[in-house]
N, C-alpha and C positions, 0 to 999 in steps of 0.2 A: 503494499500498500504506499508506503513511503517512495518509493522507484516511481510508483506510479502516480502519484499526486507532486514528484517533486517538481515540474515546472510551474504549477498550482503555487508552491510554497515558499519558491525561490526568487519569481517575478513581483519584482517592489510596484505595490499597491496593492495587490492579490493577496493578501497575506492573512485576511480576516475570512475566505472565502471557503473554510473549510471547516464541518461541524462533524462531532461524534454522538449518535443517538445511541443509547444502551439500555438495554432492556432489564427487570428490577431481579432477575435469577443470579446467583452468586457465579455461573460458569461463565455468563454474559457479560457483569460486570469484571471480574477477572483478566478477559481478553480485550477490553476495552481499553484495562486499565495497559497491558501489553503493550498494544499499539498507540495507543497517546505518550507511552513511553519515547518512542521512535520516532514523534510526529515534534515539531516545535511547538515551545510551550506557547504560541499564541493561536493553536488550534482550539477552539471551542467544544471543550466537554460539556454537555447539558446535562441536567441529574436524568438519573434512571427513571423509564419511562415505564409505569404498569400496562401502559395496551400495547407493549411490545412485547411481552411474555407471552411463552408457548401456551398453546391450548389447539383446540379443533376450530377450522373455519367453517363458515358457512358450509353446507353440500356435503357434508362428511358422509361416506358411504358404507354400508354396514359390511366391513372384511373382515372374512373369518378369524384372522391372525388377532385381532382385537374383540371378540365373541360376538361376531356381527348381529345381527339385527337385534336380537334381546340387550345386547351390552348397550347398541347406541341408543335404544328406548328410553334405558335407564337414566343413559348420559346426556338424555336430552335438553334439560334446560340448558346444563353446562356447555353444551354444544350452542344453542341460542345464545349464551350470554356471552361466551367466548366471538363469534361473531362478531355483535356487536361491538365490542370491543378491538379487535384486530383490524375489522372496517373503521372505526375512527383513527386507529394507528394510521391506516393507509391515506386518509384522509387528510392527515395532520403532515404528509412526507410529500405527498402525489398530488400535484395539481397544476392548472395550464396558467400561464399570465394572462393578466387583466387584460382584455381588449383593447388595441392600440397601442399597447406596448410589447409588441412582439422580440424586442432587443433586449428585455430583460427577461433574465431566465425565471424560471416557473419556482426556482425555491427564494428568488430575492424578493417576489413580491409582496411574502407572507411579512415582512417587517420592515418599517419605515428608516431603521434602527441600524441596516447597514448600508449606507450609500457606497455610491461609487464613488472614490479618492480620485481625488482630482489628479494624481498621477496616473494614476490607469483611464482617465478620460483623456489626458493630454498623451498619452501615448498610444490610443485608441486600441487599446487593450479586452480580447471579449470580455464580456461580463459572465463569469460563469460562477455555481456555486458546488460544490461537492459536498453532500451528507453520507457519512460513515454509519452505517446502522447494523449494530450488533444485537441480533437477536437468533432467532432460532426456525429453522428448515421449515416450519409447517407454516410458519407467518413468511419467511420467505417465499416459498410457493404460491401461494396466495396472492402475496404482493405480484410478484409476476406477471399472473394471469391478470388481476386486474388492473395493472398497470399496461398492458396491450391489449385491453379490453377484449378479451378470451372470456368463454364460458367460465365461471371461477370454481364450478364441479370438477374441472380437470385436473385443481391442484395434486391431487396424489397420482398422477402421471407423469408429476415430473418425481426426479431423483434427489440427488444433492449429498454430499456429504460435511463431516463437521469442520470445521476451520477452511471452509470451499468461499471464492468470492464471485458474488453475483452484480453484474454491471448494469445498470438502466439508466438510460440516458435520456433526460426530459429538454426539448428543445423550447425556445423563447414562442413557438408557436403551436406549442401542446404537442408536436407529434412526441411518439415514444418506442424506440429501439431498445431490446434486449441484446447488449452489446455481448455479453456472455452470464453462463447461467450454472454456477456448482465449480468453478473453476477452482481447483484441487493440483494445478500441474507444479505450484511451490510447494508441494507434499510428496515426501519419501513413500512408497508403498505401505511402507509398515505405520506409518502414521496417517494414511487415507482410513475414515474410520466413519461407519452408523449404526448407532446407536450400539448394541454389544458385538458388533462385527468387526472386522479387522480387515483391508486390503478390499480388493475390486470384486470379490465373491463372499454372497448372501450364503 
């Protein structure tokens, strides 16, 4: 992440455009601290957000490995609550620019406390925002489907590994691209895990 964000972190006038969001779960907070330690001090680390915690998003299917339909019916209230919470998290992070403001990135319009620095304007630098969201694979899979305006019930068709990187790009026009999903090329095979499994075979 430090290498990926190096241009944004080292170009004068763009130092305030990187933020770290994190869920309230211990494993996510520990990961966020590791990331923050390798980024410059001016990167903003926001307070843990309970809406980013793991859960079952909407359209959960009754798959057998988790008890089938009977288990899903027992958890229906919790799934409903998780869905609303995760949807709220999505809406807080993914949104289009205001009409007539196509040159302003989507992440910038949420707050007027992040003005375009004079040095950036003078150099005609692109107005980019980078939000690092440290959360959990169910949430990430749901975010990816929602951001791409694809049926959210397909979130379980996406895979993903622990410590992987998903890169979504939102342009000022509101168009969205999935640059990468669950990229784990920075991990060795031994470090590639999901749940209680190791490597790429379940």
